[in-house]
Each structure stands twice: as structure tokens, then as C-alpha cells.
NUTI-397867 format. One line per field, with one value per residue (C-alpha): residue in three letters; x, y, z. Coordinates in Angstrom, 1 decimal. Layout:
! residues N
aa	c(ALA_...)
u	c(X_...)
v	c(Y_...)
w	c(Z_...)
//
This chain:
! residues 296
aa	c(UNK_UNK_UNK_UNK_UNK_UNK_UNK_UNK_UNK_UNK_UNK_UNK_UNK_UNK_UNK_UNK_UNK_UNK_UNK_UNK_UNK_UNK_UNK_UNK_UNK_UNK_UNK_UNK_UNK_UNK_UNK_UNK_UNK_UNK_UNK_UNK_UNK_UNK_UNK_UNK_UNK_UNK_UNK_UNK_UNK_UNK_UNK_UNK_UNK_UNK_UNK_UNK_UNK_UNK_UNK_UNK_UNK_UNK_UNK_UNK_UNK_UNK_UNK_UNK_UNK_UNK_UNK_UNK_UNK_UNK_UNK_UNK_UNK_UNK_UNK_UNK_UNK_UNK_UNK_UNK_UNK_UNK_UNK_UNK_UNK_UNK_UNK_UNK_UNK_UNK_UNK_UNK_UNK_UNK_UNK_UNK_UNK_UNK_UNK_UNK_UNK_UNK_UNK_UNK_UNK_UNK_UNK_UNK_UNK_UNK_UNK_UNK_UNK_UNK_UNK_UNK_UNK_UNK_UNK_UNK_UNK_UNK_UNK_UNK_UNK_UNK_UNK_UNK_UNK_UNK_UNK_UNK_UNK_UNK_UNK_UNK_UNK_UNK_UNK_UNK_UNK_UNK_UNK_UNK_UNK_UNK_UNK_UNK_UNK_UNK_UNK_UNK_UNK_UNK_UNK_UNK_UNK_UNK_UNK_UNK_UNK_UNK_UNK_UNK_UNK_UNK_UNK_UNK_UNK_UNK_UNK_UNK_UNK_UNK_UNK_UNK_UNK_UNK_UNK_UNK_UNK_UNK_UNK_UNK_UNK_UNK_UNK_UNK_UNK_UNK_UNK_UNK_UNK_UNK_UNK_UNK_UNK_UNK_UNK_UNK_UNK_UNK_UNK_UNK_UNK_UNK_UNK_UNK_UNK_UNK_UNK_UNK_UNK_UNK_UNK_UNK_UNK_UNK_UNK_UNK_UNK_UNK_UNK_UNK_UNK_UNK_UNK_UNK_UNK_UNK_UNK_UNK_UNK_UNK_UNK_UNK_UNK_UNK_UNK_UNK_UNK_UNK_UNK_UNK_UNK_UNK_UNK_UNK_UNK_UNK_UNK_UNK_UNK_UNK_UNK_UNK_UNK_UNK_UNK_UNK_UNK_UNK_UNK_UNK_UNK_UNK_UNK_UNK_UNK_UNK_UNK_UNK_UNK_UNK_UNK_UNK_UNK_UNK_UNK_UNK_UNK_UNK_UNK_UNK_UNK_UNK_UNK_UNK_UNK_UNK_UNK_UNK_UNK_UNK_UNK_UNK)
u	c(0.0_2.8_4.6_1.4_1.1_4.8_4.2_1.2_3.2_6.0_3.6_2.2_5.6_6.5_3.3_4.0_7.6_6.3_3.7_6.3_8.6_5.8_5.0_8.6_9.0_6.0_7.2_10.6_9.1_6.8_9.8_11.8_8.8_8.5_12.2_12.1_9.2_11.1_14.1_12.0_10.4_13.8_15.2_12.1_12.4_16.1_15.4_12.7_15.1_17.7_15.2_14.0_17.7_18.1_15.1_16.4_19.8_18.1_16.6_20.0_21.7_19.2_20.0_23.6_24.7_23.8_27.5_28.4_29.1_28.4_24.9_22.1_19.8_16.1_16.9_16.0_19.6_20.1_22.6_23.9_25.6_25.9_24.8_24.9_25.2_22.4_22.5_20.5_19.6_18.0_16.8_15.3_12.7_11.8_8.0_8.2_9.1_5.7_2.2_0.1_-3.3_-4.8_-3.1_-2.0_-3.9_-6.4_-4.3_-1.3_-3.5_-5.2_-1.7_-0.8_-3.9_-3.2_0.5_-0.4_-2.6_-6.1_-8.0_-9.1_-12.6_-11.3_-8.9_-11.6_-13.9_-11.2_-10.2_-13.8_-14.2_-11.0_-12.1_-15.5_-13.8_-11.7_-14.0_-16.2_-19.5_-21.9_-22.3_-21.4_-19.1_-20.2_-18.3_-17.7_-19.2_-20.8_-22.8_-25.4_-22.9_-21.0_-24.1_-25.2_-21.8_-22.4_-19.8_-20.3_-18.7_-19.1_-16.6_-15.0_-15.5_-12.2_-8.5_-6.9_-5.1_-2.9_-2.2_-3.7_-7.1_-7.1_-7.9_-11.4_-12.2_-14.6_-12.7_-9.4_-8.5_-5.7_-3.6_-4.2_-3.4_0.0_0.9_-0.2_1.1_4.9_4.1_1.7_1.9_-0.2_2.7_4.3_1.4_2.8_1.0_3.7_6.6_10.3_11.7_15.3_14.1_10.9_10.4_10.1_6.4_5.8_7.8_5.8_2.6_3.6_1.1_2.5_5.8_7.9_8.6_11.9_13.0_12.0_14.2_17.1_16.7_16.5_19.7_21.5_20.3_21.6_25.0_25.2_24.2_26.8_29.5_27.9_27.0_24.0_21.0_19.2_15.4_13.6_13.0_9.9_8.0_7.1_4.5_4.2_7.7_7.8_10.6_9.3_9.1_8.1_9.0_10.2_8.9_10.9_9.9_12.4_12.5_14.7_15.1_17.0_18.1_19.5_22.0_19.2_17.3_14.7_13.7_11.8_11.0_10.2_8.5_8.2_7.6_8.8_9.1_12.5_12.5_15.3_13.6_16.2_13.4_11.6_13.8_11.9_8.2_7.2_4.1_3.8_5.3_4.6_5.8_6.6_7.0_10.3_11.5_11.1)
v	c(0.0_2.4_1.6_2.5_5.8_6.5_5.8_8.2_10.9_10.4_10.8_14.0_15.4_14.6_16.3_19.4_19.6_19.2_21.9_24.3_23.6_24.5_27.7_28.6_28.0_30.1_32.8_32.8_32.8_35.7_37.6_37.1_38.4_41.4_42.1_41.9_44.3_46.7_46.4_47.1_50.1_51.5_51.0_52.6_55.6_55.9_55.8_58.4_60.7_60.3_61.0_64.1_65.2_64.8_67.0_69.6_69.5_70.2_73.4_74.3_73.8_76.0_78.9_78.9_81.8_81.2_81.6_78.5_75.8_73.1_74.5_72.0_72.9_72.0_69.9_66.4_65.2_62.8_63.7_60.7_60.7_58.5_59.6_57.6_54.3_55.0_55.8_59.0_59.8_63.3_65.1_68.6_69.5_73.1_73.1_75.8_73.0_71.3_72.1_74.0_72.5_75.8_78.3_76.2_77.0_74.4_73.5_72.5_70.4_68.7_68.1_66.3_64.1_63.1_62.5_59.7_57.9_59.5_60.0_63.4_62.7_61.4_64.2_66.9_65.2_65.1_68.7_69.9_67.9_69.4_73.0_72.3_71.2_74.3_77.1_79.0_78.3_75.3_75.6_72.3_72.5_70.5_67.3_68.2_67.3_69.2_68.2_66.2_64.1_63.2_62.1_60.1_58.4_57.4_59.8_61.1_64.4_67.2_69.5_72.0_74.9_76.3_75.9_72.5_72.5_69.5_67.4_64.4_66.1_65.3_61.7_62.9_64.3_62.1_60.2_60.0_56.4_55.4_54.2_57.5_59.5_57.7_58.8_62.4_63.2_63.5_66.4_68.3_70.9_73.4_75.5_77.1_79.6_79.9_79.7_77.8_75.7_76.3_73.8_73.7_71.9_70.3_66.6_64.6_64.1_67.9_68.4_65.7_67.6_70.6_70.9_69.8_68.8_66.1_63.3_62.6_66.2_65.9_62.8_64.6_67.6_65.5_63.7_67.0_68.5_65.5_65.9_69.6_69.1_66.4_69.0_71.9_73.8_76.0_74.3_76.2_76.4_74.0_75.9_73.8_75.1_78.4_80.3_77.6_78.4_80.3_82.3_81.3_84.7_85.1_83.1_79.7_76.4_73.2_69.6_67.4_63.6_62.1_58.3_56.8_53.1_51.4_48.6_46.1_47.1_49.3_52.2_55.4_58.1_61.7_64.0_67.7_71.0_74.4_77.9_79.5_83.2_85.8_86.9_86.1_85.9_83.1_81.7_78.4_77.9_74.3_73.7_70.0_67.2_63.5_60.0_58.8_55.4_53.7_53.1_49.6)
w	c(0.0_0.9_-2.4_-4.3_-2.4_-3.1_-6.8_-6.9_-5.2_-7.6_-10.6_-9.0_-8.6_-12.2_-13.3_-11.2_-12.6_-16.2_-15.5_-14.1_-17.0_-19.5_-17.5_-17.4_-21.1_-22.0_-19.7_-21.4_-24.8_-23.8_-22.4_-25.6_-27.6_-25.5_-25.6_-29.4_-29.5_-27.3_-29.6_-32.6_-31.0_-30.0_-33.5_-35.0_-32.6_-33.5_-37.2_-36.9_-34.9_-37.6_-40.4_-38.6_-38.2_-42.0_-42.7_-40.2_-41.9_-45.2_-43.9_-42.4_-45.8_-47.6_-45.2_-46.3_-48.6_-52.3_-53.1_-51.0_-53.6_-51.0_-50.3_-51.1_-54.0_-54.4_-57.4_-56.1_-55.7_-52.9_-50.1_-48.1_-44.7_-41.6_-38.2_-34.9_-36.7_-39.2_-42.9_-43.8_-47.4_-47.8_-50.9_-51.5_-54.1_-54.9_-55.0_-57.8_-60.1_-59.6_-60.9_-58.3_-58.0_-57.1_-59.5_-62.6_-65.8_-67.0_-70.0_-67.8_-65.5_-68.4_-69.9_-66.7_-66.7_-70.3_-69.7_-67.2_-69.7_-69.5_-72.7_-73.9_-72.5_-69.2_-68.8_-69.4_-66.9_-64.2_-65.0_-64.6_-61.3_-60.0_-60.8_-59.3_-56.1_-55.8_-57.1_-54.7_-56.3_-56.5_-60.3_-62.0_-65.0_-68.1_-67.1_-63.5_-60.1_-57.3_-54.3_-56.2_-58.0_-54.9_-53.1_-56.1_-56.0_-52.3_-50.9_-47.4_-48.3_-51.0_-52.7_-50.4_-52.9_-51.7_-52.7_-52.1_-48.7_-49.6_-52.6_-50.7_-51.0_-54.7_-53.7_-52.7_-56.1_-58.2_-60.8_-58.9_-58.2_-55.9_-58.9_-60.8_-57.7_-57.3_-60.9_-60.5_-57.0_-57.9_-60.2_-57.9_-55.1_-53.3_-52.1_-55.2_-55.8_-59.4_-62.6_-64.4_-63.3_-62.8_-65.3_-64.1_-61.0_-62.2_-61.8_-65.0_-64.4_-64.4_-67.6_-69.4_-68.5_-70.6_-73.5_-76.8_-75.4_-77.1_-74.5_-76.2_-75.7_-72.0_-71.5_-73.3_-71.1_-67.9_-68.8_-69.6_-66.3_-64.4_-66.1_-65.3_-61.7_-61.2_-62.1_-60.2_-63.4_-63.9_-65.5_-68.2_-68.4_-70.7_-73.9_-74.8_-71.8_-73.4_-71.6_-68.9_-67.6_-64.3_-62.7_-59.2_-57.5_-53.9_-50.8_-51.9_-50.5_-50.5_-49.8_-48.0_-48.1_-45.5_-45.2_-42.3_-42.2_-39.2_-39.1_-38.3_-41.5_-39.8_-42.1_-41.4_-43.9_-43.0_-45.6_-44.9_-46.6_-45.4_-46.6_-46.4_-45.7_-45.3_-42.1_-39.4_-36.8_-38.6_-41.4_-41.6_-41.6_-41.6_-43.8_-43.7_-41.6_-41.9_-42.5_-46.0_-47.7_-48.1_-51.7_-53.0)
//
């Protein structure tokens, strides 16, 4: 009888030991998971801080004298440097090289829509919808859209009847699909306040939007521009722009894209826009500040 009791006790002890081992294993696994999460959060925070530093450096570089040959330009060139164990790649783009959603002439906007593949009919319809969104009245253009059309499309919003506050707002305009928006966004801005574009710093997408432009000449100009920038030479304006060229007067605005990559592969992208002023009391006015997408 005693041997049987001893056997039962031994089995219970073994079960308790097994249970404790399982609990300990689960606890260890949980702690490893939490430690990994903590490491990921730390690495992301470090990458974000470095990306922010890259954007701040961009503003600092723009404040250098124009005679400084090392001063960064708003031409889209990527500046690469290491900081606290991370690799930072920062570029600046003069917003005057883009097409302003609020001030660009209709011919330039329609040229952009056609350049990304829309037909004549589709580009006219989107143009009318864009103008209906930004104008102050509720009068529908021939192919446009006002309150009634948005409600009929099942939208829970209507046109703002005011200037676009951000380029992202274009996604709310009837006829703008996510795929179409991705094609249009690189050429657009709401910060230049110019009628035309400054071609010497314009992205390829904006140059291709110029009405009647020859795409082959655009590619030739872009290659020439890259060659001149690589040797710190002055870039001439694109002659084919004609009346759509702009000298970009006024207080300039620049967009900065700063990507930071840590040693463990963590990436954070900061995208920001700021106006640069000669006013020593407020040389930089940040207009937009957000996270961007890493390049594939």
C-alpha cells in the first residue's frame, strides 16, 4: 500500500515539474517576444530621430549663402551621410518645379492628366471635377461634379469649394482612383502659388505635362540636367516650356524627403515641406510634416 502511495506521489511530482517547465517555457518565450518588440520600438524611434535630423539639416543647408558651392539645392539630388550608426539619405525639391493644383492654368492640369494615360474625354472630366472642387460656387461644369454628383456616388462628403489645402485632398475628387493619384502626386503641389513651373528643378512628371511637349526632348533635357548638376553647373530652363515656364518669384517652399536606415534594417521616412525666408526671426516655416513610404 505504501509503495502504491509513493508511486502516486512520484507521478504527481513529475506532473508538477512538467507543468512548471511548461509555464517557465511560456514565460521565457513571452519575455523574448516582449524584448524583441522593445528592440523594434527602440530601433524605429532611433530611425525616426535620424530621419528628422536629416530634414532639419536640409533646412539648415538652404539657409547657407547662395555663393556657397556646398549648399544643397532644391533639385532632387540625394545627399547621403551617416549619423549615430544609421544611414541617412536626404533630398530637397523646390516646390516651384511642380504644378500647383490651385493656380495652374487648366491647359497645364489637363496636360498632366493626359500624360499619365487618361484619354481626352477622361482628362476633361477630371479637370472639370478638380475645378468644381476648388472654385467658390456650386455651379457644376459641363463634365464636373458638385454636391449632387458626390451624393449620387455614395460619398459622405461634398466639394470644399475652396482651394486645395494639400495634394492628398485630390484623392477625394470624383474620378481620382488610388492608382491614378500615385501617378499624379509627384508632379503636384499646393505650395508654389505659381501659374507655371520652374523647369530647371521640375520633376520629369511635371515636364511631361507641358502641353504639346515632345517626350523625347524631355528625356534629353533631364539627362542633360543630371549631367550639369553632377558638375555643379547652372541648369538652363527647358525651352519647350514656353508660356508655362515660371521664374518662381516670392518666398520659396521646399519639400524634403529624409530616409534613415538602421543597421538592423529598420527604415523610417520623413517627408516635410517648409518655406525658407530671409527673415532672421523666422527663417523656416514648416508647412507639412509627416511620414513617407520607403522606396522599394
